[in-house]
N, CA, C, O and the ligand as a Tripos MOL2 file, in Angstrom:
@<TRIPOS>MOLECULE
protein
  269   267    68     0     0
PROTEIN
NO_CHARGES

@<TRIPOS>ATOM
      1 N          88.7720   68.8570  111.8830 N.3       1 MET1
      2 CA         87.6920   69.0910  110.9700 C.3       1 MET1
      3 C          88.1230   69.5310  109.5920 C.2       1 MET1
      4 O          88.9760   70.4020  109.4220 O.2       1 MET1
      5 N          87.5120   68.9080  108.6310 N.am      2 LYS2
      6 CA         87.8600   69.2700  107.2530 C.3       2 LYS2
      7 C          86.9240   70.3030  106.7110 C.2       2 LYS2
      8 O          85.6980   70.1880  106.7270 O.2       2 LYS2
      9 N          87.6140   71.3550  106.2140 N.am      3 ILE3
     10 CA         86.7440   72.3800  105.6380 C.3       3 ILE3
     11 C          86.8270   72.3360  104.1160 C.2       3 ILE3
     12 O          87.8970   72.6120  103.5740 O.2       3 ILE3
     13 N          85.8190   72.0250  103.4430 N.am      4 PRO4
     14 CA         85.8280   71.9660  102.0150 C.3       4 PRO4
     15 C          86.0410   73.3390  101.3900 C.2       4 PRO4
     16 O          85.3620   74.3050  101.7350 O.2       4 PRO4
     17 N          86.9280   73.4030  100.5310 N.am      5 PHE5
     18 CA         87.2340   74.6650   99.8320 C.3       5 PHE5
     19 C          87.2580   74.4270   98.3100 C.2       5 PHE5
     20 O          88.2690   73.9920   97.7580 O.2       5 PHE5
     21 N          86.1770   74.7080   97.6720 N.am      6 LEU6
     22 CA         86.0910   74.4680   96.2480 C.3       6 LEU6
     23 C          86.2790   75.7530   95.5250 C.2       6 LEU6
     24 O          85.3950   76.6090   95.4870 O.2       6 LEU6
     25 N          87.4320   75.8810   94.9550 N.am      7 ASN7
     26 CA         87.7770   77.1060   94.2820 C.3       7 ASN7
     27 C          87.2960   77.0270   92.8660 C.2       7 ASN7
     28 O          88.1040   76.9650   91.9380 O.2       7 ASN7
     29 N          86.0030   77.0290   92.6760 N.am      8 SER8
     30 CA         85.4460   76.8560   91.3290 C.3       8 SER8
     31 C          85.2560   78.2190   90.7190 C.2       8 SER8
     32 O          84.8970   78.2850   89.5430 O.2       8 SER8
     33 N          85.4650   79.3060   91.4160 N.am      9 GLY9
     34 CA         85.2650   80.5740   90.8690 C.3       9 GLY9
     35 C          83.8310   81.0690   91.1250 C.2       9 GLY9
     36 O          83.4740   82.1990   90.7940 O.2       9 GLY9
     37 N          83.0150   80.1670   91.7340 N.am     10 LYS10
     38 CA         81.6200   80.5890   91.9830 C.3      10 LYS10
     39 C          81.3900   80.9360   93.4450 C.2      10 LYS10
     40 O          80.2780   81.2890   93.8380 O.2      10 LYS10
     41 N          82.4200   80.8360   94.2320 N.am     11 SER11
     42 CA         82.3130   81.1130   95.6470 C.3      11 SER11
     43 C          82.1210   82.6320   95.8450 C.2      11 SER11
     44 O          82.9290   83.4460   95.3970 O.2      11 SER11
     45 N          81.0280   82.9720   96.5270 N.am     12 GLU12
     46 CA         80.7430   84.3500   96.7740 C.3      12 GLU12
     47 C          80.4410   84.5500   98.2560 C.2      12 GLU12
     48 O          80.0300   83.6320   98.9660 O.2      12 GLU12
     49 N          80.6490   85.7180   98.6680 N.am     13 GLN13
     50 CA         80.4560   86.1090  100.0280 C.3      13 GLN13
     51 C          79.2400   86.9790  100.2200 C.2      13 GLN13
     52 O          78.9760   87.9060   99.4550 O.2      13 GLN13
     53 N          78.5270   86.6600  101.2390 N.am     14 ALA14
     54 CA         77.3720   87.5150  101.5650 C.3      14 ALA14
     55 C          77.5270   87.9150  103.0240 C.2      14 ALA14
     56 O          78.2760   87.2870  103.7720 O.2      14 ALA14
     57 N          76.8110   88.9670  103.4240 N.am     15 ILE15
     58 CA         76.9370   89.4710  104.7780 C.3      15 ILE15
     59 C          75.7720   88.9570  105.6030 C.2      15 ILE15
     60 O          74.6070   89.1360  105.2470 O.2      15 ILE15
     61 N          76.1060   88.3210  106.7020 N.am     16 ASP16
     62 CA         75.1060   87.8650  107.6470 C.3      16 ASP16
     63 C          74.3940   89.0570  108.1760 C.2      16 ASP16
     64 O          75.0370   89.9150  108.7810 O.2      16 ASP16
     65 N          73.0390   89.1810  107.9820 N.am     17 PRO17
     66 CA         72.3550   90.4420  108.3820 C.3      17 PRO17
     67 C          72.2890   90.6070  109.8960 C.2      17 PRO17
     68 O          72.0560   91.7110  110.3880 O.2      17 PRO17
     69 N          72.4900   89.5320  110.6310 N.am     18 VAL18
     70 CA         72.4170   89.6170  112.0880 C.3      18 VAL18
     71 C          73.6830   90.0820  112.7010 C.2      18 VAL18
     72 O          73.6850   91.0620  113.4460 O.2      18 VAL18
     73 N          74.7890   89.4030  112.4110 N.am     19 CYS19
     74 CA         76.0690   89.7850  113.0280 C.3      19 CYS19
     75 C          77.1030   90.4250  112.1300 C.2      19 CYS19
     76 O          78.2050   90.7590  112.5650 O.2      19 CYS19
     77 N          76.7190   90.6000  110.8200 N.am     20 ARG20
     78 CA         77.5510   91.3650  109.8260 C.3      20 ARG20
     79 C          78.8060   90.5690  109.4730 C.2      20 ARG20
     80 O          79.7510   91.1400  108.9290 O.2      20 ARG20
     81 N          78.8420   89.3030  109.7570 N.am     21 MET21
     82 CA         79.9720   88.5470  109.2640 C.3      21 MET21
     83 C          79.8410   88.2070  107.8570 C.2      21 MET21
     84 O          78.7270   88.2030  107.3330 O.2      21 MET21
     85 N          80.9090   87.9180  107.1950 N.am     22 SER22
     86 CA         80.8340   87.4840  105.8170 C.3      22 SER22
     87 C          80.6220   85.9580  105.7640 C.2      22 SER22
     88 O          81.2710   85.2180  106.5030 O.2      22 SER22
     89 N          79.7620   85.5160  104.9360 N.am     23 VAL23
     90 CA         79.4240   84.0610  104.8240 C.3      23 VAL23
     91 C          79.6010   83.6100  103.4080 C.2      23 VAL23
     92 O          79.2370   84.3140  102.4660 O.2      23 VAL23
     93 N          80.1620   82.4290  103.2550 N.am     24 ASP24
     94 CA         80.2430   81.8530  101.9090 C.3      24 ASP24
     95 C          78.9050   81.3250  101.4700 C.2      24 ASP24
     96 O          78.3720   80.3830  102.0570 O.2      24 ASP24
     97 N          78.3540   81.9370  100.4230 N.am     25 THR25
     98 CA         77.0370   81.5740   99.9880 C.3      25 THR25
     99 C          76.9470   80.0940   99.4070 C.2      25 THR25
    100 O          75.8770   79.4910   99.3160 O.2      25 THR25
    101 N          78.1340   79.5900   99.0360 N.am     26 GLY26
    102 CA         78.1290   78.2360   98.5230 C.3      26 GLY26
    103 C          78.0180   77.1710   99.6290 C.2      26 GLY26
    104 O          77.6370   76.0260   99.3880 O.2      26 GLY26
    105 N          78.3570   77.5880  100.8100 N.am     27 ASN27
    106 CA         78.3690   76.6570  101.9790 C.3      27 ASN27
    107 C          78.0820   77.4340  103.2280 C.2      27 ASN27
    108 O          78.9660   77.5440  104.0780 O.2      27 ASN27
    109 N          76.8570   78.0000  103.4000 N.am     28 PRO28
    110 CA         76.6020   78.8010  104.5530 C.3      28 PRO28
    111 C          76.3820   77.9380  105.7640 C.2      28 PRO28
    112 O          75.4630   77.1200  105.7850 O.2      28 PRO28
    113 N          77.2370   78.1100  106.8130 N.am     29 VAL29
    114 CA         77.1470   77.2710  108.0370 C.3      29 VAL29
    115 C          75.7590   77.3360  108.6330 C.2      29 VAL29
    116 O          75.2110   76.3150  109.0490 O.2      29 VAL29
    117 N          75.1880   78.5160  108.6770 N.am     30 GLY30
    118 CA         73.9200   78.6230  109.3660 C.3      30 GLY30
    119 C          72.6950   78.5030  108.4130 C.2      30 GLY30
    120 O          71.5590   78.7610  108.8100 O.2      30 GLY30
    121 N          72.9600   78.1080  107.1610 N.am     31 GLY31
    122 CA         71.8990   77.9920  106.1680 C.3      31 GLY31
    123 C          71.4730   79.3390  105.6170 C.2      31 GLY31
    124 O          72.0960   80.3760  105.8420 O.2      31 GLY31
    125 N          70.3970   79.2610  104.8980 N.am     32 ALA32
    126 CA         69.8910   80.4650  104.2400 C.3      32 ALA32
    127 C          68.4320   80.6550  104.5290 C.2      32 ALA32
    128 O          67.7360   79.7060  104.8880 O.2      32 ALA32
    129 N          67.9590   81.8710  104.3780 N.am     33 SER33
    130 CA         66.5590   82.1690  104.6960 C.3      33 SER33
    131 C          66.1120   83.2360  103.6430 C.2      33 SER33
    132 O          66.8340   84.1920  103.3600 O.2      33 SER33
    133 N          64.9010   83.0270  103.0840 N.am     34 THR34
    134 CA         64.3990   83.9670  102.0930 C.3      34 THR34
    135 C          63.3880   84.8950  102.7850 C.2      34 THR34
    136 O          62.4360   84.4620  103.4340 O.2      34 THR34
    137 N          63.6510   86.1720  102.6090 N.am     35 HIS35
    138 CA         62.7640   87.2080  103.1590 C.3      35 HIS35
    139 C          62.4480   88.2560  102.0730 C.2      35 HIS35
    140 O          63.3730   88.8480  101.5170 O.2      35 HIS35
    141 N          61.2180   88.4860  101.7750 N.am     36 ALA36
    142 CA         60.8070   89.5050  100.8100 C.3      36 ALA36
    143 C          61.5160   89.3080   99.4740 C.2      36 ALA36
    144 O          61.9220   90.2850   98.8450 O.2      36 ALA36
    145 N          61.6680   88.0820   99.0380 N.am     37 GLY37
    146 CA         62.2760   87.7930   97.7190 C.3      37 GLY37
    147 C          63.8160   87.7960   97.7160 C.2      37 GLY37
    148 O          64.4570   87.5310   96.6990 O.2      37 GLY37
    149 N          64.3790   88.1030   98.8870 N.am     38 GLN38
    150 CA         65.8060   88.1940   98.9290 C.3      38 GLN38
    151 C          66.3530   87.0370   99.7760 C.2      38 GLN38
    152 O          65.7700   86.7110  100.8100 O.2      38 GLN38
    153 N          67.4750   86.4040   99.3510 N.am     39 VAL39
    154 CA         68.0180   85.3510  100.1170 C.3      39 VAL39
    155 C          69.1130   85.8890  101.0310 C.2      39 VAL39
    156 O          69.9830   86.6530  100.6130 O.2      39 VAL39
    157 N          69.0440   85.4760  102.2650 N.am     40 TYR40
    158 CA         70.0910   85.8970  103.2230 C.3      40 TYR40
    159 C          70.7740   84.6900  103.7590 C.2      40 TYR40
    160 O          70.1530   83.6380  103.9170 O.2      40 TYR40
    161 N          72.0990   84.8210  104.0550 N.am     41 TYR41
    162 CA         72.9070   83.6760  104.4500 C.3      41 TYR41
    163 C          73.4400   83.9230  105.8800 C.2      41 TYR41
    164 O          73.5920   85.0740  106.2890 O.2      41 TYR41
    165 N          73.7100   82.8880  106.6080 N.am     42 PHE42
    166 CA         74.0050   83.0570  108.0710 C.3      42 PHE42
    167 C          75.2310   82.2860  108.4380 C.2      42 PHE42
    168 O          75.5100   81.2170  107.8960 O.2      42 PHE42
    169 N          75.9830   82.8620  109.3970 N.am     43 CYS43
    170 CA         77.2230   82.2650  109.8670 C.3      43 CYS43
    171 C          76.9320   81.0840  110.7390 C.2      43 CYS43
    172 O          77.7990   80.2240  110.8890 O.2      43 CYS43
    173 N          75.7440   80.9870  111.3350 N.am     44 GLY44
    174 CA         75.4140   79.9570  112.2620 C.3      44 GLY44
    175 C          73.9090   79.8510  112.4960 C.2      44 GLY44
    176 O          73.1910   80.8300  112.2950 O.2      44 GLY44
    177 N          73.4290   78.7160  112.9060 N.am     45 PRO45
    178 CA         71.9730   78.5330  113.1060 C.3      45 PRO45
    179 C          71.3320   79.5360  114.0000 C.2      45 PRO45
    180 O          70.1770   79.9140  113.8080 O.2      45 PRO45
    181 N          72.1170   79.9920  115.0310 N.am     46 GLY46
    182 CA         71.5440   80.9680  115.9530 C.3      46 GLY46
    183 C          71.2080   82.3050  115.2950 C.2      46 GLY46
    184 O          70.2120   82.9400  115.6440 O.2      46 GLY46
    185 N          72.0500   82.7330  114.3330 N.am     47 CYS47
    186 CA         71.7280   83.9100  113.6140 C.3      47 CYS47
    187 C          70.5470   83.7730  112.7270 C.2      47 CYS47
    188 O          69.7680   84.7160  112.5890 O.2      47 CYS47
    189 N          70.3800   82.6400  112.1200 N.am     48 ARG48
    190 CA         69.2390   82.3700  111.2610 C.3      48 ARG48
    191 C          67.9070   82.4430  112.0750 C.2      48 ARG48
    192 O          66.9300   83.0890  111.6940 O.2      48 ARG48
    193 N          67.9600   81.7380  113.1990 N.am     49 VAL49
    194 CA         66.7550   81.7350  114.0840 C.3      49 VAL49
    195 C          66.3930   83.1490  114.4800 C.2      49 VAL49
    196 O          65.2390   83.5670  114.3880 O.2      49 VAL49
    197 N          67.3930   83.8680  114.9180 N.am     50 ALA50
    198 CA         67.1510   85.3120  115.3600 C.3      50 ALA50
    199 C          66.5610   86.1370  114.2240 C.2      50 ALA50
    200 O          65.6030   86.8850  114.4200 O.2      50 ALA50
    201 N          67.1440   85.9920  113.0270 N.am     51 PHE51
    202 CA         66.6360   86.7050  111.9080 C.3      51 PHE51
    203 C          65.2340   86.3620  111.5500 C.2      51 PHE51
    204 O          64.4460   87.2530  111.2340 O.2      51 PHE51
    205 N          64.8860   85.1000  111.5870 N.am     52 GLU52
    206 CA         63.5600   84.6660  111.1520 C.3      52 GLU52
    207 C          62.5400   85.1230  112.2000 C.2      52 GLU52
    208 O          61.3770   85.2860  111.8340 O.2      52 GLU52
    209 N          62.8850   85.3430  113.4760 N.am     53 LYS53
    210 CA         62.0000   85.9310  114.4360 C.3      53 LYS53
    211 C          61.6270   87.3170  114.1290 C.2      53 LYS53
    212 O          60.4870   87.7190  114.3660 O.2      53 LYS53
    213 N          62.5720   88.1010  113.5900 N.am     54 ASP54
    214 CA         62.3810   89.5380  113.3930 C.3      54 ASP54
    215 C          63.2270   90.0230  112.2260 C.2      54 ASP54
    216 O          64.1950   90.7560  112.4300 O.2      54 ASP54
    217 N          62.8830   89.6320  111.0200 N.am     55 PRO55
    218 CA         63.7920   90.0230  109.8830 C.3      55 PRO55
    219 C          63.8690   91.5390  109.6160 C.2      55 PRO55
    220 O          64.9140   92.0660  109.2330 O.2      55 PRO55
    221 N          62.7570   92.2070  109.8260 N.am     56 GLU56
    222 CA         62.7030   93.6400  109.6290 C.3      56 GLU56
    223 C          63.5640   94.3820  110.5550 C.2      56 GLU56
    224 O          64.2060   95.3690  110.1940 O.2      56 GLU56
    225 N          63.5840   93.8650  111.8670 N.am     57 GLY57
    226 CA         64.3910   94.5190  112.8630 C.3      57 GLY57
    227 C          65.8810   94.5280  112.4910 C.2      57 GLY57
    228 O          66.5730   95.5340  112.6410 O.2      57 GLY57
    229 N          66.3540   93.3550  111.9940 N.am     58 TYR58
    230 CA         67.7960   93.2470  111.6490 C.3      58 TYR58
    231 C          68.0570   93.9530  110.3370 C.2      58 TYR58
    232 O          69.1170   94.5570  110.1770 O.2      58 TYR58
    233 N          67.1340   93.9020  109.3910 N.am     59 LEU59
    234 CA         67.4380   94.5580  108.1000 C.3      59 LEU59
    235 C          67.4070   96.1110  108.2340 C.2      59 LEU59
    236 O          68.1140   96.8260  107.5240 O.2      59 LEU59
    237 N          66.5980   96.5750  109.1310 N.am     60 SER60
    238 CA         66.5230   98.0610  109.3330 C.3      60 SER60
    239 C          67.7200   98.5870  110.1590 C.2      60 SER60
    240 O          67.9890   99.7880  110.1950 O.2      60 SER60
    241 N          68.4270   97.6480  110.8180 N.am     61 GLY61
    242 CA         69.5240   98.1050  111.6400 C.3      61 GLY61
    243 C          69.1500   98.4270  113.0550 C.2      61 GLY61
    244 O          70.0030   98.7370  113.8860 O.2      61 GLY61
    245 N          67.8080   98.3500  113.3410 N.am     62 GLU62
    246 CA         67.3450   98.6030  114.6770 C.3      62 GLU62
    247 C          67.8760   97.5730  115.6820 C.2      62 GLU62
    248 O          68.1400   97.8850  116.8440 O.2      62 GLU62
    249 N          68.0210   96.3450  115.1970 N.am     63 LYS63
    250 CA         68.4200   95.2780  116.0940 C.3      63 LYS63
    251 C          69.8190   94.8290  115.6780 C.2      63 LYS63
    252 O          70.1560   94.8940  114.4950 O.2      63 LYS63
    253 N          70.6270   94.3800  116.6130 N.am     64 SER64
    254 CA         71.8510   93.6860  116.3100 C.3      64 SER64
    255 C          72.0190   92.6430  117.4270 C.2      64 SER64
    256 O          71.4250   92.7170  118.5030 O.2      64 SER64
    257 N          72.8840   91.6560  117.0840 N.am     65 ILE65
    258 CA         73.0620   90.5610  117.9890 C.3      65 ILE65
    259 C          73.8560   91.0440  119.2260 C.2      65 ILE65
    260 O          74.7660   91.8680  119.1400 O.2      65 ILE65
    261 N          73.4630   90.4950  120.3430 N.am     66 GLU66
    262 CA         74.2120   90.8030  121.5950 C.3      66 GLU66
    263 C          75.1850   89.7140  121.8930 C.2      66 GLU66
    264 O          74.8370   88.5490  122.0880 O.2      66 GLU66
    265 N          76.4300   90.1400  121.9210 N.am     67 MET67
    266 CA         77.5020   89.1710  122.1560 C.3      67 MET67
    267 C          77.7850   89.0510  123.6210 C.2      67 MET67
    268 O          78.6590   88.2820  124.0210 O.2      67 MET67
    269 ZN         76.0320   85.5160  112.2810 Zn       68 ZN68
@<TRIPOS>BOND
     1     1     2 1
     2     2     3 1
     3     3     4 2
     4     3     5 am
     5     5     6 1
     6     6     7 1
     7     7     8 2
     8     7     9 am
     9     9    10 1
    10    10    11 1
    11    11    12 2
    12    11    13 am
    13    13    14 1
    14    14    15 1
    15    15    16 2
    16    15    17 am
    17    17    18 1
    18    18    19 1
    19    19    20 2
    20    19    21 am
    21    21    22 1
    22    22    23 1
    23    23    24 2
    24    23    25 am
    25    25    26 1
    26    26    27 1
    27    27    28 2
    28    27    29 am
    29    29    30 1
    30    30    31 1
    31    31    32 2
    32    31    33 am
    33    33    34 1
    34    34    35 1
    35    35    36 2
    36    35    37 am
    37    37    38 1
    38    38    39 1
    39    39    40 2
    40    39    41 am
    41    41    42 1
    42    42    43 1
    43    43    44 2
    44    43    45 am
    45    45    46 1
    46    46    47 1
    47    47    48 2
    48    47    49 am
    49    49    50 1
    50    50    51 1
    51    51    52 2
    52    51    53 am
    53    53    54 1
    54    54    55 1
    55    55    56 2
    56    55    57 am
    57    57    58 1
    58    58    59 1
    59    59    60 2
    60    59    61 am
    61    61    62 1
    62    62    63 1
    63    63    64 2
    64    63    65 am
    65    65    66 1
    66    66    67 1
    67    67    68 2
    68    67    69 am
    69    69    70 1
    70    70    71 1
    71    71    72 2
    72    71    73 am
    73    73    74 1
    74    74    75 1
    75    75    76 2
    76    75    77 am
    77    77    78 1
    78    78    79 1
    79    79    80 2
    80    79    81 am
    81    81    82 1
    82    82    83 1
    83    83    84 2
    84    83    85 am
    85    85    86 1
    86    86    87 1
    87    87    88 2
    88    87    89 am
    89    89    90 1
    90    90    91 1
    91    91    92 2
    92    91    93 am
    93    93    94 1
    94    94    95 1
    95    95    96 2
    96    95    97 am
    97    97    98 1
    98    98    99 1
    99    99   100 2
   100    99   101 am
   101   101   102 1
   102   102   103 1
   103   103   104 2
   104   103   105 am
   105   105   106 1
   106   106   107 1
   107   107   108 2
   108   107   109 am
   109   109   110 1
   110   110   111 1
   111   111   112 2
   112   111   113 am
   113   113   114 1
   114   114   115 1
   115   115   116 2
   116   115   117 am
   117   117   118 1
   118   118   119 1
   119   119   120 2
   120   119   121 am
   121   121   122 1
   122   122   123 1
   123   123   124 2
   124   123   125 am
   125   125   126 1
   126   126   127 1
   127   127   128 2
   128   127   129 am
   129   129   130 1
   130   130   131 1
   131   131   132 2
   132   131   133 am
   133   133   134 1
   134   134   135 1
   135   135   136 2
   136   135   137 am
   137   137   138 1
   138   138   139 1
   139   139   140 2
   140   139   141 am
   141   141   142 1
   142   142   143 1
   143   143   144 2
   144   143   145 am
   145   145   146 1
   146   146   147 1
   147   147   148 2
   148   147   149 am
   149   149   150 1
   150   150   151 1
   151   151   152 2
   152   151   153 am
   153   153   154 1
   154   154   155 1
   155   155   156 2
   156   155   157 am
   157   157   158 1
   158   158   159 1
   159   159   160 2
   160   159   161 am
   161   161   162 1
   162   162   163 1
   163   163   164 2
   164   163   165 am
   165   165   166 1
   166   166   167 1
   167   167   168 2
   168   167   169 am
   169   169   170 1
   170   170   171 1
   171   171   172 2
   172   171   173 am
   173   173   174 1
   174   174   175 1
   175   175   176 2
   176   175   177 am
   177   177   178 1
   178   178   179 1
   179   179   180 2
   180   179   181 am
   181   181   182 1
   182   182   183 1
   183   183   184 2
   184   183   185 am
   185   185   186 1
   186   186   187 1
   187   187   188 2
   188   187   189 am
   189   189   190 1
   190   190   191 1
   191   191   192 2
   192   191   193 am
   193   193   194 1
   194   194   195 1
   195   195   196 2
   196   195   197 am
   197   197   198 1
   198   198   199 1
   199   199   200 2
   200   199   201 am
   201   201   202 1
   202   202   203 1
   203   203   204 2
   204   203   205 am
   205   205   206 1
   206   206   207 1
   207   207   208 2
   208   207   209 am
   209   209   210 1
   210   210   211 1
   211   211   212 2
   212   211   213 am
   213   213   214 1
   214   214   215 1
   215   215   216 2
   216   215   217 am
   217   217   218 1
   218   218   219 1
   219   219   220 2
   220   219   221 am
   221   221   222 1
   222   222   223 1
   223   223   224 2
   224   223   225 am
   225   225   226 1
   226   226   227 1
   227   227   228 2
   228   227   229 am
   229   229   230 1
   230   230   231 1
   231   231   232 2
   232   231   233 am
   233   233   234 1
   234   234   235 1
   235   235   236 2
   236   235   237 am
   237   237   238 1
   238   238   239 1
   239   239   240 2
   240   239   241 am
   241   241   242 1
   242   242   243 1
   243   243   244 2
   244   243   245 am
   245   245   246 1
   246   246   247 1
   247   247   248 2
   248   247   249 am
   249   249   250 1
   250   250   251 1
   251   251   252 2
   252   251   253 am
   253   253   254 1
   254   254   255 1
   255   255   256 2
   256   255   257 am
   257   257   258 1
   258   258   259 1
   259   259   260 2
   260   259   261 am
   261   261   262 1
   262   262   263 1
   263   263   264 2
   264   263   265 am
   265   265   266 1
   266   266   267 1
   267   267   268 2
@<TRIPOS>SUBSTRUCTURE
     1 MET1         2 RESIDUE 1 A MET
     2 LYS2         6 RESIDUE 1 A LYS
     3 ILE3        10 RESIDUE 1 A ILE
     4 PRO4        14 RESIDUE 1 A PRO
     5 PHE5        18 RESIDUE 1 A PHE
     6 LEU6        22 RESIDUE 1 A LEU
     7 ASN7        26 RESIDUE 1 A ASN
     8 SER8        30 RESIDUE 1 A SER
     9 GLY9        34 RESIDUE 1 A GLY
    10 LYS10       38 RESIDUE 1 A LYS
    11 SER11       42 RESIDUE 1 A SER
    12 GLU12       46 RESIDUE 1 A GLU
    13 GLN13       50 RESIDUE 1 A GLN
    14 ALA14       54 RESIDUE 1 A ALA
    15 ILE15       58 RESIDUE 1 A ILE
    16 ASP16       62 RESIDUE 1 A ASP
    17 PRO17       66 RESIDUE 1 A PRO
    18 VAL18       70 RESIDUE 1 A VAL
    19 CYS19       74 RESIDUE 1 A CYS
    20 ARG20       78 RESIDUE 1 A ARG
    21 MET21       82 RESIDUE 1 A MET
    22 SER22       86 RESIDUE 1 A SER
    23 VAL23       90 RESIDUE 1 A VAL
    24 ASP24       94 RESIDUE 1 A ASP
    25 THR25       98 RESIDUE 1 A THR
    26 GLY26      102 RESIDUE 1 A GLY
    27 ASN27      106 RESIDUE 1 A ASN
    28 PRO28      110 RESIDUE 1 A PRO
    29 VAL29      114 RESIDUE 1 A VAL
    30 GLY30      118 RESIDUE 1 A GLY
    31 GLY31      122 RESIDUE 1 A GLY
    32 ALA32      126 RESIDUE 1 A ALA
    33 SER33      130 RESIDUE 1 A SER
    34 THR34      134 RESIDUE 1 A THR
    35 HIS35      138 RESIDUE 1 A HIS
    36 ALA36      142 RESIDUE 1 A ALA
    37 GLY37      146 RESIDUE 1 A GLY
    38 GLN38      150 RESIDUE 1 A GLN
    39 VAL39      154 RESIDUE 1 A VAL
    40 TYR40      158 RESIDUE 1 A TYR
    41 TYR41      162 RESIDUE 1 A TYR
    42 PHE42      166 RESIDUE 1 A PHE
    43 CYS43      170 RESIDUE 1 A CYS
    44 GLY44      174 RESIDUE 1 A GLY
    45 PRO45      178 RESIDUE 1 A PRO
    46 GLY46      182 RESIDUE 1 A GLY
    47 CYS47      186 RESIDUE 1 A CYS
    48 ARG48      190 RESIDUE 1 A ARG
    49 VAL49      194 RESIDUE 1 A VAL
    50 ALA50      198 RESIDUE 1 A ALA
    51 PHE51      202 RESIDUE 1 A PHE
    52 GLU52      206 RESIDUE 1 A GLU
    53 LYS53      210 RESIDUE 1 A LYS
    54 ASP54      214 RESIDUE 1 A ASP
    55 PRO55      218 RESIDUE 1 A PRO
    56 GLU56      222 RESIDUE 1 A GLU
    57 GLY57      226 RESIDUE 1 A GLY
    58 TYR58      230 RESIDUE 1 A TYR
    59 LEU59      234 RESIDUE 1 A LEU
    60 SER60      238 RESIDUE 1 A SER
    61 GLY61      242 RESIDUE 1 A GLY
    62 GLU62      246 RESIDUE 1 A GLU
    63 LYS63      250 RESIDUE 1 A LYS
    64 SER64      254 RESIDUE 1 A SER
    65 ILE65      258 RESIDUE 1 A ILE
    66 GLU66      262 RESIDUE 1 A GLU
    67 MET67      266 RESIDUE 1 A MET
    68 ZN68       269 GROUP 0 **** ****
């Protein structure tokens, strides 16, 4: 599998609010979701789905993903 790596200097990392992994905001594997005016990025589709079900739960730290 080819992983594109564009070192344009615009690559930034964000923290997946569900599993706390760092995600490349330029190419988020799980996509992005906007909540309360803030954009969140996800390491995988599963994290995005979980977050969209209960964004407040993950943002408050009450919930975390069960591995
Ligand atoms: Zn994740």
